[in-house]
Backbone as JSON, one array per atom type, in Angstrom:
{
  "sequence": "MDVAEEMEKLLKSIVDYEKIYWRVEEYNKKSFKDWRRHHKVQGDYYKLMSKIFSGWDNVSEDEIKPWSEKEEKIIEEWLKSL",
  "N": [[77.57, 78.45, 95.66], [78.29, 80.87, 98.07], [76.7, 83.65, 99.81], [78.52, 85.81, 100.17], [80.45, 85.29, 98.19], [78.84, 85.5, 95.92], [78.1, 88.2, 96.09], [80.61, 89.4, 95.81], [81.27, 88.61, 93.21], [79.26, 89.94, 91.78], [79.92, 92.6, 92.41], [82.48, 92.76, 91.22], [81.69, 92.64, 88.61], [80.78, 95.16, 88.08], [82.66, 96.96, 88.95], [85.88, 98.0, 88.23], [88.45, 96.62, 89.56], [91.27, 96.74, 89.25], [91.68, 99.21, 87.92], [90.63, 100.97, 89.83], [92.4, 100.48, 91.94], [94.84, 101.55, 90.9], [94.1, 104.22, 90.6], [93.72, 104.94, 93.26], [96.35, 104.54, 94.21], [97.68, 106.52, 92.73], [96.42, 108.82, 93.77], [97.21, 108.57, 96.49], [100.0, 108.89, 96.28], [100.19, 111.47, 95.15], [98.98, 112.98, 97.18], [100.74, 112.44, 99.29], [103.1, 113.54, 98.24], [102.39, 116.27, 98.19], [101.98, 116.72, 100.95], [104.53, 116.11, 101.89], [106.14, 118.05, 100.58], [105.08, 120.38, 101.76], [105.77, 119.97, 104.49], [108.54, 119.82, 104.33], [109.14, 122.42, 103.66], [108.19, 123.64, 105.98], [110.05, 122.65, 107.71], [109.89, 120.45, 109.37], [109.75, 117.9, 108.39], [111.61, 115.66, 108.43], [111.7, 115.02, 111.14], [109.01, 114.36, 111.6], [108.75, 112.13, 109.87], [110.51, 110.36, 111.12], [109.1, 109.84, 113.45], [106.73, 108.71, 112.44], [107.6, 106.32, 111.21], [108.67, 104.91, 113.29], [107.09, 103.43, 114.89], [105.71, 104.96, 116.67], [103.72, 104.91, 118.71], [104.61, 103.02, 120.54], [107.09, 103.8, 121.41], [109.38, 105.81, 123.2], [110.12, 109.32, 123.0], [112.89, 109.65, 123.13], [113.88, 107.34, 122.01], [113.52, 107.41, 119.31], [114.71, 106.94, 116.09], [116.7, 108.89, 113.91], [115.44, 110.04, 110.74], [116.68, 108.55, 107.91], [118.94, 109.0, 105.11], [118.92, 106.78, 103.47], [116.35, 105.72, 103.95], [114.85, 107.83, 102.97], [115.49, 107.69, 100.26], [114.14, 105.33, 99.59], [111.5, 106.2, 99.82], [111.52, 108.13, 97.77], [111.89, 106.5, 95.52], [109.5, 105.03, 95.6], [107.7, 107.1, 95.12], [108.31, 107.67, 92.48], [107.44, 105.45, 91.14], [104.99, 104.95, 89.39]],
  "CA": [[78.21, 79.74, 95.9], [77.64, 81.52, 99.21], [76.27, 85.04, 99.61], [79.69, 86.67, 100.03], [81.02, 85.04, 96.85], [77.9, 86.08, 94.96], [78.21, 89.66, 96.16], [81.9, 89.78, 95.23], [81.15, 88.42, 91.76], [78.44, 91.05, 91.3], [80.71, 93.82, 92.53], [83.52, 92.73, 90.2], [81.08, 92.85, 87.3], [80.5, 96.59, 87.88], [83.79, 97.77, 89.41], [87.18, 97.58, 87.71], [89.35, 96.64, 90.72], [92.61, 97.17, 88.84], [91.63, 100.65, 87.64], [90.45, 101.66, 91.12], [93.66, 100.35, 92.67], [95.83, 102.51, 90.38], [93.62, 105.57, 90.92], [94.02, 105.16, 94.67], [97.8, 104.69, 94.31], [98.01, 107.85, 92.21], [95.94, 109.77, 94.77], [98.07, 108.47, 97.67], [101.31, 109.48, 95.98], [100.03, 112.92, 95.0], [98.71, 113.52, 98.52], [101.97, 112.37, 100.06], [104.03, 114.54, 97.68], [101.95, 117.59, 98.68], [102.26, 116.75, 102.39], [105.99, 116.11, 102.01], [106.61, 119.38, 100.17], [104.67, 121.33, 102.81], [106.53, 119.79, 105.73], [109.94, 120.18, 104.09], [109.19, 123.89, 103.77], [108.01, 123.95, 107.41], [111.26, 122.23, 108.41], [109.66, 119.37, 110.32], [109.52, 116.66, 107.64], [112.44, 114.54, 108.89], [111.24, 114.66, 112.5], [107.73, 113.66, 111.46], [108.97, 110.81, 109.27], [111.11, 109.52, 112.15], [108.02, 109.42, 114.35], [105.79, 107.86, 111.71], [108.17, 105.01, 110.91], [109.32, 104.32, 114.46], [106.13, 102.78, 115.76], [105.6, 106.04, 117.65], [102.88, 104.58, 119.86], [105.29, 102.15, 121.5], [108.46, 104.26, 121.58], [109.51, 107.13, 123.81], [110.76, 110.27, 122.08], [114.35, 109.45, 123.16], [114.23, 106.14, 121.26], [113.24, 107.6, 117.89], [115.9, 107.02, 115.25], [116.54, 109.93, 112.88], [115.08, 109.62, 109.37], [117.96, 108.46, 107.21], [119.0, 109.21, 103.66], [118.53, 105.5, 102.88], [114.88, 105.66, 104.02], [114.34, 108.86, 102.06], [115.62, 107.15, 98.9], [113.04, 104.38, 99.41], [110.3, 107.02, 99.58], [111.65, 108.73, 96.45], [111.64, 105.44, 94.52], [108.07, 104.76, 95.64], [107.0, 108.22, 94.47], [108.55, 107.6, 91.03], [106.93, 104.18, 90.59], [103.58, 104.87, 89.02]],
  "C": [[77.49, 80.41, 97.08], [77.37, 82.99, 98.9], [77.46, 85.97, 99.38], [80.33, 86.51, 98.65], [80.14, 85.64, 95.77], [78.02, 87.59, 94.91], [79.53, 90.14, 95.54], [81.87, 89.66, 93.71], [80.35, 89.57, 91.14], [79.23, 92.36, 91.32], [81.79, 93.88, 91.45], [82.96, 92.94, 88.8], [80.8, 94.33, 87.02], [81.65, 97.5, 88.28], [85.09, 97.17, 88.85], [88.2, 97.72, 88.84], [90.73, 97.18, 90.37], [92.66, 98.69, 88.62], [91.49, 101.44, 88.94], [91.73, 101.62, 91.93], [94.66, 101.42, 92.21], [95.4, 103.95, 90.62], [93.92, 105.91, 92.37], [95.52, 105.35, 94.88], [98.23, 106.09, 93.86], [97.6, 108.93, 93.21], [96.86, 109.76, 96.01], [99.42, 109.15, 97.43], [101.22, 110.99, 95.83], [99.83, 113.57, 96.36], [99.98, 113.53, 99.36], [102.98, 113.4, 99.56], [103.67, 115.94, 98.18], [102.28, 117.75, 100.16], [103.76, 116.89, 102.62], [106.57, 117.49, 101.69], [106.31, 120.41, 101.26], [105.55, 121.2, 104.05], [108.03, 119.99, 105.53], [110.11, 121.69, 104.2], [109.07, 124.31, 105.24], [109.23, 123.57, 108.24], [111.07, 121.09, 109.39], [109.47, 117.99, 109.66], [110.3, 115.48, 108.22], [112.05, 114.1, 110.3], [109.93, 113.89, 112.42], [107.91, 112.26, 110.89], [109.62, 109.86, 110.27], [110.03, 108.98, 113.09], [107.07, 108.44, 113.67], [106.33, 106.46, 111.55], [108.86, 104.36, 112.1], [108.36, 103.47, 115.27], [105.86, 103.69, 116.94], [104.79, 105.66, 118.87], [103.61, 103.79, 120.94], [106.7, 102.62, 121.83], [108.46, 105.62, 122.27], [110.26, 108.03, 122.84], [112.27, 110.09, 122.03], [114.78, 108.29, 122.26], [114.05, 106.29, 119.74], [114.55, 107.76, 117.13], [115.68, 108.12, 114.2], [116.19, 109.31, 111.52], [116.34, 109.66, 108.54], [117.82, 108.75, 105.71], [118.56, 107.94, 102.92], [116.99, 105.38, 102.86], [114.25, 106.67, 103.06], [114.43, 108.39, 100.61], [114.52, 106.13, 98.6], [111.75, 105.12, 99.1], [110.36, 107.61, 98.17], [111.4, 107.71, 95.34], [110.15, 105.11, 94.45], [107.29, 105.86, 94.9], [107.18, 108.2, 92.95], [107.83, 106.43, 90.36], [105.43, 104.18, 90.33], [103.41, 104.75, 87.54]]
}
């Protein structure tokens, strides 16, 4: 067994990976829900989501596709799935 495998085995003996994973998922969803609620109130949620999911770094503002109802439903399903 090499050093990395030994360290991973030791870490798994003291950290419950599954439990940590679900805690992080719960935190991510709660944080996103709060962010989403705030930006819907601000009125810029759909514009921000279009930029986030367009690969903004490689796309000019003219090329950004509007955030669709279909994409929003995917987000809503993700938020319900915990």
